[in-house]
TORKOL-4160 file (C-alpha; in steps of 0.2 Angstrom, whole numbers, padded with zeros to 4 digits, m for minus):
443
<pt num="1" X="0111" Y="m0099" Z="m0181"/>
<pt num="2" X="0117" Y="m0081" Z="m0180"/>
<pt num="3" X="0133" Y="m0079" Z="m0171"/>
<pt num="4" X="0128" Y="m0064" Z="m0161"/>
<pt num="5" X="0112" Y="m0072" Z="m0154"/>
<pt num="6" X="0115" Y="m0091" Z="m0154"/>
<pt num="7" X="0129" Y="m0103" Z="m0152"/>
<pt num="8" X="0144" Y="m0096" Z="m0159"/>
<pt num="9" X="0152" Y="m0113" Z="m0161"/>
<pt num="10" X="0139" Y="m0118" Z="m0174"/>
<pt num="11" X="0144" Y="m0103" Z="m0185"/>
<pt num="12" X="0155" Y="m0108" Z="m0199"/>
<pt num="13" X="0165" Y="m0092" Z="m0198"/>
<pt num="14" X="0170" Y="m0096" Z="m0180"/>
<pt num="15" X="0187" Y="m0105" Z="m0180"/>
<pt num="16" X="0187" Y="m0123" Z="m0174"/>
<pt num="17" X="0198" Y="m0129" Z="m0160"/>
<pt num="18" X="0211" Y="m0140" Z="m0169"/>
<pt num="19" X="0212" Y="m0158" Z="m0165"/>
<pt num="20" X="0228" Y="m0167" Z="m0162"/>
<pt num="21" X="0235" Y="m0181" Z="m0174"/>
<pt num="22" X="0232" Y="m0198" Z="m0167"/>
<pt num="23" X="0247" Y="m0209" Z="m0168"/>
<pt num="24" X="0246" Y="m0228" Z="m0170"/>
<pt num="25" X="0246" Y="m0236" Z="m0153"/>
<pt num="26" X="0262" Y="m0247" Z="m0149"/>
<pt num="27" X="0262" Y="m0265" Z="m0144"/>
<pt num="28" X="0262" Y="m0262" Z="m0125"/>
<pt num="29" X="0248" Y="m0250" Z="m0126"/>
<pt num="30" X="0237" Y="m0262" Z="m0136"/>
<pt num="31" X="0242" Y="m0275" Z="m0123"/>
<pt num="32" X="0236" Y="m0264" Z="m0109"/>
<pt num="33" X="0220" Y="m0260" Z="m0118"/>
<pt num="34" X="0216" Y="m0278" Z="m0119"/>
<pt num="35" X="0220" Y="m0281" Z="m0101"/>
<pt num="36" X="0213" Y="m0266" Z="m0092"/>
<pt num="37" X="0204" Y="m0257" Z="m0106"/>
<pt num="38" X="0217" Y="m0243" Z="m0109"/>
<pt num="39" X="0226" Y="m0231" Z="m0098"/>
<pt num="40" X="0209" Y="m0222" Z="m0091"/>
<pt num="41" X="0202" Y="m0239" Z="m0086"/>
<pt num="42" X="0219" Y="m0244" Z="m0078"/>
<pt num="43" X="0219" Y="m0228" Z="m0067"/>
<pt num="44" X="0201" Y="m0231" Z="m0062"/>
<pt num="45" X="0205" Y="m0249" Z="m0057"/>
<pt num="46" X="0221" Y="m0243" Z="m0047"/>
<pt num="47" X="0211" Y="m0230" Z="m0037"/>
<pt num="48" X="0198" Y="m0242" Z="m0032"/>
<pt num="49" X="0211" Y="m0255" Z="m0027"/>
<pt num="50" X="0220" Y="m0242" Z="m0016"/>
<pt num="51" X="0204" Y="m0236" Z="m0008"/>
<pt num="52" X="0200" Y="m0254" Z="m0003"/>
<pt num="53" X="0217" Y="m0256" Z="0004"/>
<pt num="54" X="0216" Y="m0240" Z="0015"/>
<pt num="55" X="0199" Y="m0246" Z="0022"/>
<pt num="56" X="0206" Y="m0263" Z="0027"/>
<pt num="57" X="0221" Y="m0254" Z="0035"/>
<pt num="58" X="0210" Y="m0243" Z="0045"/>
<pt num="59" X="0199" Y="m0257" Z="0051"/>
<pt num="60" X="0215" Y="m0266" Z="0057"/>
<pt num="61" X="0220" Y="m0252" Z="0068"/>
<pt num="62" X="0218" Y="m0253" Z="0087"/>
<pt num="63" X="0202" Y="m0246" Z="0094"/>
<pt num="64" X="0211" Y="m0232" Z="0103"/>
<pt num="65" X="0220" Y="m0226" Z="0087"/>
<pt num="66" X="0203" Y="m0226" Z="0077"/>
<pt num="67" X="0195" Y="m0215" Z="0090"/>
<pt num="68" X="0209" Y="m0203" Z="0090"/>
<pt num="69" X="0208" Y="m0201" Z="0071"/>
<pt num="70" X="0189" Y="m0200" Z="0071"/>
<pt num="71" X="0188" Y="m0187" Z="0086"/>
<pt num="72" X="0203" Y="m0176" Z="0085"/>
<pt num="73" X="0192" Y="m0161" Z="0093"/>
<pt num="74" X="0190" Y="m0171" Z="0109"/>
<pt num="75" X="0208" Y="m0173" Z="0112"/>
<pt num="76" X="0211" Y="m0154" Z="0109"/>
<pt num="77" X="0197" Y="m0150" Z="0122"/>
<pt num="78" X="0205" Y="m0163" Z="0134"/>
<pt num="79" X="0222" Y="m0153" Z="0132"/>
<pt num="80" X="0213" Y="m0137" Z="0135"/>
<pt num="81" X="0204" Y="m0143" Z="0150"/>
<pt num="82" X="0217" Y="m0151" Z="0161"/>
<pt num="83" X="0219" Y="m0145" Z="0178"/>
<pt num="84" X="0235" Y="m0135" Z="0173"/>
<pt num="85" X="0226" Y="m0127" Z="0158"/>
<pt num="86" X="0211" Y="m0122" Z="0169"/>
<pt num="87" X="0222" Y="m0115" Z="0183"/>
<pt num="88" X="0231" Y="m0104" Z="0169"/>
<pt num="89" X="0214" Y="m0098" Z="0163"/>
<pt num="90" X="0208" Y="m0093" Z="0180"/>
<pt num="91" X="0224" Y="m0085" Z="0184"/>
<pt num="92" X="0223" Y="m0075" Z="0168"/>
<pt num="93" X="0205" Y="m0070" Z="0172"/>
<pt num="94" X="0209" Y="m0064" Z="0189"/>
<pt num="95" X="0224" Y="m0054" Z="0182"/>
<pt num="96" X="0214" Y="m0045" Z="0169"/>
<pt num="97" X="0197" Y="m0044" Z="0177"/>
<pt num="98" X="0198" Y="m0025" Z="0182"/>
<pt num="99" X="0209" Y="m0018" Z="0167"/>
<pt num="100" X="0203" Y="m0029" Z="0153"/>
<pt num="101" X="0186" Y="m0036" Z="0157"/>
<pt num="102" X="0184" Y="m0042" Z="0138"/>
<pt num="103" X="0199" Y="m0053" Z="0140"/>
<pt num="104" X="0193" Y="m0059" Z="0157"/>
<pt num="105" X="0176" Y="m0063" Z="0149"/>
<pt num="106" X="0185" Y="m0073" Z="0135"/>
<pt num="107" X="0195" Y="m0083" Z="0148"/>
<pt num="108" X="0179" Y="m0086" Z="0158"/>
<pt num="109" X="0170" Y="m0093" Z="0144"/>
<pt num="110" X="0184" Y="m0105" Z="0139"/>
<pt num="111" X="0185" Y="m0111" Z="0157"/>
<pt num="112" X="0166" Y="m0114" Z="0158"/>
<pt num="113" X="0167" Y="m0123" Z="0141"/>
<pt num="114" X="0176" Y="m0137" Z="0150"/>
<pt num="115" X="0166" Y="m0153" Z="0157"/>
<pt num="116" X="0161" Y="m0152" Z="0175"/>
<pt num="117" X="0160" Y="m0170" Z="0178"/>
<pt num="118" X="0172" Y="m0176" Z="0192"/>
<pt num="119" X="0178" Y="m0158" Z="0196"/>
<pt num="120" X="0184" Y="m0154" Z="0213"/>
<pt num="121" X="0174" Y="m0144" Z="0226"/>
<pt num="122" X="0186" Y="m0129" Z="0223"/>
<pt num="123" X="0183" Y="m0130" Z="0205"/>
<pt num="124" X="0164" Y="m0131" Z="0207"/>
<pt num="125" X="0165" Y="m0114" Z="0217"/>
<pt num="126" X="0175" Y="m0106" Z="0203"/>
<pt num="127" X="0163" Y="m0112" Z="0190"/>
<pt num="128" X="0148" Y="m0105" Z="0200"/>
<pt num="129" X="0158" Y="m0088" Z="0202"/>
<pt num="130" X="0162" Y="m0087" Z="0183"/>
<pt num="131" X="0144" Y="m0090" Z="0178"/>
<pt num="132" X="0138" Y="m0076" Z="0189"/>
<pt num="133" X="0152" Y="m0065" Z="0183"/>
<pt num="134" X="0149" Y="m0068" Z="0164"/>
<pt num="135" X="0130" Y="m0065" Z="0166"/>
<pt num="136" X="0133" Y="m0048" Z="0174"/>
<pt num="137" X="0146" Y="m0044" Z="0161"/>
<pt num="138" X="0134" Y="m0048" Z="0147"/>
<pt num="139" X="0120" Y="m0038" Z="0156"/>
<pt num="140" X="0131" Y="m0023" Z="0157"/>
<pt num="141" X="0138" Y="m0024" Z="0140"/>
<pt num="142" X="0120" Y="m0025" Z="0133"/>
<pt num="143" X="0115" Y="m0009" Z="0142"/>
<pt num="144" X="0131" Y="0000" Z="0136"/>
<pt num="145" X="0127" Y="m0004" Z="0118"/>
<pt num="146" X="0110" Y="0003" Z="0118"/>
<pt num="147" X="0114" Y="0022" Z="0119"/>
<pt num="148" X="0126" Y="0019" Z="0104"/>
<pt num="149" X="0113" Y="0011" Z="0094"/>
<pt num="150" X="0100" Y="0024" Z="0098"/>
<pt num="151" X="0110" Y="0041" Z="0098"/>
<pt num="152" X="0124" Y="0037" Z="0086"/>
<pt num="153" X="0120" Y="0023" Z="0074"/>
<pt num="154" X="0102" Y="0027" Z="0074"/>
<pt num="155" X="0098" Y="0009" Z="0071"/>
<pt num="156" X="0081" Y="0010" Z="0079"/>
<pt num="157" X="0073" Y="m0007" Z="0076"/>
<pt num="158" X="0089" Y="m0016" Z="0082"/>
<pt num="159" X="0090" Y="m0004" Z="0097"/>
<pt num="160" X="0072" Y="m0007" Z="0103"/>
<pt num="161" X="0075" Y="m0026" Z="0101"/>
<pt num="162" X="0090" Y="m0025" Z="0112"/>
<pt num="163" X="0080" Y="m0014" Z="0124"/>
<pt num="164" X="0066" Y="m0026" Z="0125"/>
<pt num="165" X="0078" Y="m0040" Z="0129"/>
<pt num="166" X="0086" Y="m0030" Z="0143"/>
<pt num="167" X="0070" Y="m0025" Z="0151"/>
<pt num="168" X="0064" Y="m0043" Z="0150"/>
<pt num="169" X="0077" Y="m0047" Z="0163"/>
<pt num="170" X="0078" Y="m0030" Z="0171"/>
<pt num="171" X="0060" Y="m0023" Z="0171"/>
<pt num="172" X="0064" Y="m0009" Z="0183"/>
<pt num="173" X="0079" Y="m0002" Z="0173"/>
<pt num="174" X="0073" Y="0016" Z="0172"/>
<pt num="175" X="0088" Y="0022" Z="0162"/>
<pt num="176" X="0084" Y="0010" Z="0148"/>
<pt num="177" X="0066" Y="0015" Z="0148"/>
<pt num="178" X="0071" Y="0033" Z="0147"/>
<pt num="179" X="0082" Y="0031" Z="0132"/>
<pt num="180" X="0069" Y="0021" Z="0123"/>
<pt num="181" X="0055" Y="0033" Z="0127"/>
<pt num="182" X="0065" Y="0049" Z="0123"/>
<pt num="183" X="0069" Y="0043" Z="0106"/>
<pt num="184" X="0051" Y="0037" Z="0103"/>
<pt num="185" X="0047" Y="0051" Z="0091"/>
<pt num="186" X="0060" Y="0046" Z="0079"/>
<pt num="187" X="0052" Y="0029" Z="0077"/>
<pt num="188" X="0035" Y="0036" Z="0070"/>
<pt num="189" X="0042" Y="0040" Z="0053"/>
<pt num="190" X="0047" Y="0021" Z="0051"/>
<pt num="191" X="0029" Y="0017" Z="0049"/>
<pt num="192" X="0030" Y="0002" Z="0060"/>
<pt num="193" X="0014" Y="0002" Z="0071"/>
<pt num="194" X="0021" Y="m0011" Z="0083"/>
<pt num="195" X="0037" Y="m0002" Z="0086"/>
<pt num="196" X="0028" Y="0014" Z="0088"/>
<pt num="197" X="0017" Y="0007" Z="0101"/>
<pt num="198" X="0032" Y="0000" Z="0111"/>
<pt num="199" X="0040" Y="0016" Z="0110"/>
<pt num="200" X="0025" Y="0026" Z="0116"/>
<pt num="201" X="0023" Y="0014" Z="0131"/>
<pt num="202" X="0041" Y="0015" Z="0136"/>
<pt num="203" X="0039" Y="0034" Z="0136"/>
<pt num="204" X="0024" Y="0034" Z="0147"/>
<pt num="205" X="0032" Y="0021" Z="0159"/>
<pt num="206" X="0047" Y="0032" Z="0160"/>
<pt num="207" X="0038" Y="0048" Z="0163"/>
<pt num="208" X="0027" Y="0040" Z="0176"/>
<pt num="209" X="0042" Y="0034" Z="0185"/>
<pt num="210" X="0050" Y="0051" Z="0185"/>
<pt num="211" X="0034" Y="0059" Z="0191"/>
<pt num="212" X="0033" Y="0047" Z="0205"/>
<pt num="213" X="0050" Y="0053" Z="0211"/>
<pt num="214" X="0062" Y="0040" Z="0204"/>
<pt num="215" X="0078" Y="0045" Z="0196"/>
<pt num="216" X="0094" Y="0038" Z="0188"/>
<pt num="217" X="0112" Y="0041" Z="0193"/>
<pt num="218" X="0118" Y="0045" Z="0176"/>
<pt num="219" X="0107" Y="0054" Z="0162"/>
<pt num="220" X="0120" Y="0053" Z="0148"/>
<pt num="221" X="0120" Y="0055" Z="0134"/>
<pt num="222" X="0105" Y="0066" Z="0139"/>
<pt num="223" X="0112" Y="0081" Z="0148"/>
<pt num="224" X="0099" Y="0082" Z="0162"/>
<pt num="225" X="0083" Y="0076" Z="0169"/>
<pt num="226" X="0074" Y="0091" Z="0162"/>
<pt num="227" X="0079" Y="0086" Z="0144"/>
<pt num="228" X="0074" Y="0069" Z="0147"/>
<pt num="229" X="0056" Y="0075" Z="0153"/>
<pt num="230" X="0055" Y="0086" Z="0138"/>
<pt num="231" X="0058" Y="0072" Z="0125"/>
<pt num="232" X="0048" Y="0060" Z="0134"/>
<pt num="233" X="0033" Y="0072" Z="0133"/>
<pt num="234" X="0037" Y="0075" Z="0115"/>
<pt num="235" X="0037" Y="0057" Z="0110"/>
<pt num="236" X="0021" Y="0054" Z="0119"/>
<pt num="237" X="0013" Y="0069" Z="0110"/>
<pt num="238" X="0019" Y="0065" Z="0093"/>
<pt num="239" X="0015" Y="0046" Z="0094"/>
<pt num="240" X="m0002" Y="0049" Z="0101"/>
<pt num="241" X="m0007" Y="0064" Z="0091"/>
<pt num="242" X="m0017" Y="0055" Z="0078"/>
<pt num="243" X="m0027" Y="0043" Z="0090"/>
<pt num="244" X="m0029" Y="0055" Z="0105"/>
<pt num="245" X="m0025" Y="0073" Z="0100"/>
<pt num="246" X="m0033" Y="0081" Z="0115"/>
<pt num="247" X="m0021" Y="0072" Z="0128"/>
<pt num="248" X="m0006" Y="0073" Z="0115"/>
<pt num="249" X="m0008" Y="0092" Z="0116"/>
<pt num="250" X="m0004" Y="0093" Z="0135"/>
<pt num="251" X="0012" Y="0083" Z="0132"/>
<pt num="252" X="0017" Y="0094" Z="0117"/>
<pt num="253" X="0014" Y="0110" Z="0127"/>
<pt num="254" X="0024" Y="0103" Z="0141"/>
<pt num="255" X="0038" Y="0098" Z="0130"/>
<pt num="256" X="0040" Y="0116" Z="0123"/>
<pt num="257" X="0043" Y="0123" Z="0141"/>
<pt num="258" X="0061" Y="0116" Z="0143"/>
<pt num="259" X="0077" Y="0124" Z="0135"/>
<pt num="260" X="0080" Y="0110" Z="0122"/>
<pt num="261" X="0080" Y="0110" Z="0103"/>
<pt num="262" X="0062" Y="0106" Z="0104"/>
<pt num="263" X="0058" Y="0124" Z="0110"/>
<pt num="264" X="0066" Y="0131" Z="0094"/>
<pt num="265" X="0059" Y="0118" Z="0082"/>
<pt num="266" X="0045" Y="0124" Z="0071"/>
<pt num="267" X="0038" Y="0106" Z="0071"/>
<pt num="268" X="0034" Y="0107" Z="0090"/>
<pt num="269" X="0022" Y="0122" Z="0087"/>
<pt num="270" X="0015" Y="0115" Z="0071"/>
<pt num="271" X="0010" Y="0099" Z="0081"/>
<pt num="272" X="0003" Y="0110" Z="0094"/>
<pt num="273" X="m0008" Y="0119" Z="0082"/>
<pt num="274" X="m0013" Y="0103" Z="0074"/>
<pt num="275" X="m0017" Y="0095" Z="0091"/>
<pt num="276" X="m0029" Y="0110" Z="0094"/>
<pt num="277" X="m0037" Y="0108" Z="0077"/>
<pt num="278" X="m0040" Y="0090" Z="0077"/>
<pt num="279" X="m0044" Y="0088" Z="0096"/>
<pt num="280" X="m0053" Y="0101" Z="0106"/>
<pt num="281" X="m0058" Y="0112" Z="0091"/>
<pt num="282" X="m0065" Y="0098" Z="0081"/>
<pt num="283" X="m0075" Y="0092" Z="0096"/>
<pt num="284" X="m0082" Y="0108" Z="0101"/>
<pt num="285" X="m0086" Y="0114" Z="0083"/>
<pt num="286" X="m0096" Y="0098" Z="0080"/>
<pt num="287" X="m0105" Y="0101" Z="0096"/>
<pt num="288" X="m0109" Y="0119" Z="0091"/>
<pt num="289" X="m0116" Y="0114" Z="0074"/>
<pt num="290" X="m0126" Y="0100" Z="0081"/>
<pt num="291" X="m0134" Y="0111" Z="0095"/>
<pt num="292" X="m0135" Y="0128" Z="0087"/>
<pt num="293" X="m0132" Y="0127" Z="0068"/>
<pt num="294" X="m0146" Y="0136" Z="0058"/>
<pt num="295" X="m0154" Y="0143" Z="0074"/>
<pt num="296" X="m0157" Y="0160" Z="0081"/>
<pt num="297" X="m0142" Y="0166" Z="0091"/>
<pt num="298" X="m0144" Y="0164" Z="0110"/>
<pt num="299" X="m0133" Y="0168" Z="0125"/>
<pt num="300" X="m0128" Y="0150" Z="0125"/>
<pt num="301" X="m0123" Y="0149" Z="0107"/>
<pt num="302" X="m0113" Y="0165" Z="0110"/>
<pt num="303" X="m0104" Y="0157" Z="0125"/>
<pt num="304" X="m0099" Y="0141" Z="0115"/>
<pt num="305" X="m0093" Y="0152" Z="0100"/>
<pt num="306" X="m0082" Y="0162" Z="0112"/>
<pt num="307" X="m0075" Y="0146" Z="0118"/>
<pt num="308" X="m0072" Y="0140" Z="0100"/>
<pt num="309" X="m0063" Y="0156" Z="0096"/>
<pt num="310" X="m0051" Y="0154" Z="0111"/>
<pt num="311" X="m0046" Y="0138" Z="0103"/>
<pt num="312" X="m0044" Y="0145" Z="0085"/>
<pt num="313" X="m0033" Y="0159" Z="0093"/>
<pt num="314" X="m0022" Y="0145" Z="0100"/>
<pt num="315" X="m0021" Y="0137" Z="0083"/>
<pt num="316" X="m0016" Y="0154" Z="0075"/>
<pt num="317" X="m0002" Y="0156" Z="0088"/>
<pt num="318" X="0005" Y="0139" Z="0085"/>
<pt num="319" X="0005" Y="0141" Z="0066"/>
<pt num="320" X="0013" Y="0158" Z="0068"/>
<pt num="321" X="0027" Y="0151" Z="0078"/>
<pt num="322" X="0030" Y="0137" Z="0066"/>
<pt num="323" X="0031" Y="0149" Z="0052"/>
<pt num="324" X="0042" Y="0161" Z="0062"/>
<pt num="325" X="0055" Y="0147" Z="0066"/>
<pt num="326" X="0055" Y="0139" Z="0049"/>
<pt num="327" X="0070" Y="0149" Z="0042"/>
<pt num="328" X="0081" Y="0135" Z="0035"/>
<pt num="329" X="0079" Y="0129" Z="0017"/>
<pt num="330" X="0075" Y="0112" Z="0024"/>
<pt num="331" X="0058" Y="0119" Z="0031"/>
<pt num="332" X="0053" Y="0127" Z="0014"/>
<pt num="333" X="0039" Y="0115" Z="0009"/>
<pt num="334" X="0032" Y="0113" Z="0027"/>
<pt num="335" X="0033" Y="0131" Z="0030"/>
<pt num="336" X="0021" Y="0134" Z="0014"/>
<pt num="337" X="0009" Y="0122" Z="0022"/>
<pt num="338" X="0009" Y="0130" Z="0039"/>
<pt num="339" X="0008" Y="0148" Z="0032"/>
<pt num="340" X="m0007" Y="0142" Z="0022"/>
<pt num="341" X="m0016" Y="0136" Z="0038"/>
<pt num="342" X="m0011" Y="0152" Z="0047"/>
<pt num="343" X="m0018" Y="0163" Z="0033"/>
<pt num="344" X="m0034" Y="0153" Z="0033"/>
<pt num="345" X="m0037" Y="0154" Z="0052"/>
<pt num="346" X="m0031" Y="0172" Z="0053"/>
<pt num="347" X="m0044" Y="0177" Z="0040"/>
<pt num="348" X="m0057" Y="0167" Z="0049"/>
<pt num="349" X="m0054" Y="0177" Z="0065"/>
<pt num="350" X="m0052" Y="0194" Z="0056"/>
<pt num="351" X="m0067" Y="0196" Z="0045"/>
<pt num="352" X="m0058" Y="0188" Z="0030"/>
<pt num="353" X="m0043" Y="0200" Z="0031"/>
<pt num="354" X="m0025" Y="0196" Z="0032"/>
<pt num="355" X="m0020" Y="0213" Z="0037"/>
<pt num="356" X="m0007" Y="0213" Z="0052"/>
<pt num="357" X="m0003" Y="0194" Z="0049"/>
<pt num="358" X="0015" Y="0198" Z="0045"/>
<pt num="359" X="0018" Y="0209" Z="0060"/>
<pt num="360" X="0010" Y="0195" Z="0071"/>
<pt num="361" X="0023" Y="0182" Z="0064"/>
<pt num="362" X="0037" Y="0195" Z="0067"/>
<pt num="363" X="0033" Y="0197" Z="0085"/>
<pt num="364" X="0026" Y="0180" Z="0090"/>
<pt num="365" X="0042" Y="0173" Z="0097"/>
<pt num="366" X="0044" Y="0187" Z="0110"/>
<pt num="367" X="0028" Y="0181" Z="0118"/>
<pt num="368" X="0027" Y="0166" Z="0129"/>
<pt num="369" X="0018" Y="0150" Z="0123"/>
<pt num="370" X="0000" Y="0152" Z="0130"/>
<pt num="371" X="m0007" Y="0137" Z="0140"/>
<pt num="372" X="m0023" Y="0128" Z="0135"/>
<pt num="373" X="m0037" Y="0141" Z="0137"/>
<pt num="374" X="m0049" Y="0139" Z="0152"/>
<pt num="375" X="m0067" Y="0136" Z="0146"/>
<pt num="376" X="m0078" Y="0151" Z="0149"/>
<pt num="377" X="m0093" Y="0149" Z="0159"/>
<pt num="378" X="m0101" Y="0166" Z="0156"/>
<pt num="379" X="m0099" Y="0180" Z="0143"/>
<pt num="380" X="m0089" Y="0195" Z="0147"/>
<pt num="381" X="m0100" Y="0211" Z="0151"/>
<pt num="382" X="m0094" Y="0220" Z="0136"/>
<pt num="383" X="m0088" Y="0213" Z="0119"/>
<pt num="384" X="m0069" Y="0213" Z="0115"/>
<pt num="385" X="m0064" Y="0223" Z="0100"/>
<pt num="386" X="m0058" Y="0215" Z="0084"/>
<pt num="387" X="m0040" Y="0213" Z="0080"/>
<pt num="388" X="m0031" Y="0229" Z="0078"/>
<pt num="389" X="m0027" Y="0231" Z="0059"/>
<pt num="390" X="m0009" Y="0238" Z="0062"/>
<pt num="391" X="m0002" Y="0223" Z="0071"/>
<pt num="392" X="m0015" Y="0209" Z="0071"/>
<pt num="393" X="m0014" Y="0207" Z="0090"/>
<pt num="394" X="m0031" Y="0211" Z="0099"/>
<pt num="395" X="m0033" Y="0215" Z="0117"/>
<pt num="396" X="m0038" Y="0201" Z="0128"/>
<pt num="397" X="m0048" Y="0205" Z="0144"/>
<pt num="398" X="m0044" Y="0190" Z="0154"/>
<pt num="399" X="m0061" Y="0182" Z="0154"/>
<pt num="400" X="m0068" Y="0185" Z="0136"/>
<pt num="401" X="m0063" Y="0178" Z="0120"/>
<pt num="402" X="m0046" Y="0177" Z="0113"/>
<pt num="403" X="m0032" Y="0172" Z="0125"/>
<pt num="404" X="m0038" Y="0173" Z="0143"/>
<pt num="405" X="m0020" Y="0177" Z="0150"/>
<pt num="406" X="m0018" Y="0193" Z="0139"/>
<pt num="407" X="m0006" Y="0185" Z="0126"/>
<pt num="408" X="m0018" Y="0179" Z="0114"/>
<pt num="409" X="m0018" Y="0182" Z="0095"/>
<pt num="410" X="m0033" Y="0192" Z="0088"/>
<pt num="411" X="m0047" Y="0195" Z="0101"/>
<pt num="412" X="m0064" Y="0189" Z="0095"/>
<pt num="413" X="m0079" Y="0200" Z="0095"/>
<pt num="414" X="m0090" Y="0187" Z="0104"/>
<pt num="415" X="m0106" Y="0190" Z="0095"/>
<pt num="416" X="m0105" Y="0179" Z="0080"/>
<pt num="417" X="m0111" Y="0185" Z="0063"/>
<pt num="418" X="m0129" Y="0193" Z="0060"/>
<pt num="419" X="m0144" Y="0188" Z="0070"/>
<pt num="420" X="m0141" Y="0170" Z="0068"/>
<pt num="421" X="m0128" Y="0158" Z="0077"/>
<pt num="422" X="m0112" Y="0159" Z="0067"/>
<pt num="423" X="m0106" Y="0144" Z="0058"/>
<pt num="424" X="m0090" Y="0136" Z="0064"/>
<pt num="425" X="m0087" Y="0126" Z="0049"/>
<pt num="426" X="m0068" Y="0123" Z="0047"/>
<pt num="427" X="m0061" Y="0135" Z="0034"/>
<pt num="428" X="m0056" Y="0127" Z="0018"/>
<pt num="429" X="m0038" Y="0123" Z="0015"/>
<pt num="430" X="m0033" Y="0119" Z="0033"/>
<pt num="431" X="m0021" Y="0105" Z="0035"/>
<pt num="432" X="m0013" Y="0095" Z="0049"/>
<pt num="433" X="0005" Y="0099" Z="0054"/>
<pt num="434" X="0017" Y="0094" Z="0040"/>
<pt num="435" X="0035" Y="0090" Z="0041"/>
<pt num="436" X="0046" Y="0076" Z="0048"/>
<pt num="437" X="0054" Y="0079" Z="0065"/>
<pt num="438" X="0068" Y="0088" Z="0074"/>
<pt num="439" X="0085" Y="0082" Z="0078"/>
<pt num="440" X="0089" Y="0068" Z="0091"/>
<pt num="441" X="0087" Y="0072" Z="0109"/>
<pt num="442" X="0100" Y="0084" Z="0115"/>
<pt num="443" X="0101" Y="0100" Z="0124"/>
């Protein structure tokens, strides 16, 4: 067999281990071999003999001695649980209770580990008190670990498991619900549906409690109630965007109203644009195609198209803000996607032209985020002119198409195309908001 692939000891070139020279055994050795079968068998017989002797000796000991040998832990426990030892533990507990609660907790657990059979009435009261104190200590320390797991270590599965455990015994602990809910948007990228569902419910419960007037004494590590409300809305919006974009839109718009990093994050506005696109726009567009597609234009079709164009203008606004804020290298890939969507929708609203789009992006952050448009119930008396080529921002008349509050992007002409109802087929190449997420909740 080859020495590199097989057993090297079978190869003739491998040096053999030298064997010793066997000397002729002496008379005493031969005698022992006859009696005991050699030194090896002699040693085996001696070991067996001594084992039997040890067993006989143990069996001959008094019962108390055998119990001491077999159960040494009981003796040590008895020594640690004498009245004097317990008095010392309780004295140490009282001394360190305020300054070193961790040491007090350790003393209390040692005291509680002692048997309670036959204890005095005074000792019974001490046991009851220590049980309540240690339970409270464990409750407080669990709650204090949660913010560290969430905000510092970012161990989300472990943090949510701990939060769930705390809320099982303290279902009205609003601070825990706020911390879990405000960080809920960070759970989404973990692709854990069960955990995302829990985080969404925590955020909804916490926001409902705050809306009902409840509050907490200490918002830390969140700076304030306003920051908490912003991140709770953002978590609800991002976690429900796919299943319920129409309601998610309301939460996302509210999250952008507060002075937090969310207001300066491009993701916030990309999500808002995506919520418009997959929510109210998609619904109204399908309704328009089903009702007026391929038919002659009517006042009713014009009115619905005007409402659709209001939504498209909000989508343009959101994507423009996302592009304008995506200035860091980390946003490069997402920015390209957002810019593509912006270009598609901008051309859709401006007769296939992108003229003025750059100016729109440059000035979009100086304008307030528009609210959801109020549905139009009648057409304006005169048509609104198309977007001005120089800056891409049309003039809204407050009731017509475009933005009803005068801050919209690109005013619509409200007449459709040609003599037939205009098509509202989504322009090719549009996408949902891309990217990951902004930083952890902070101000």
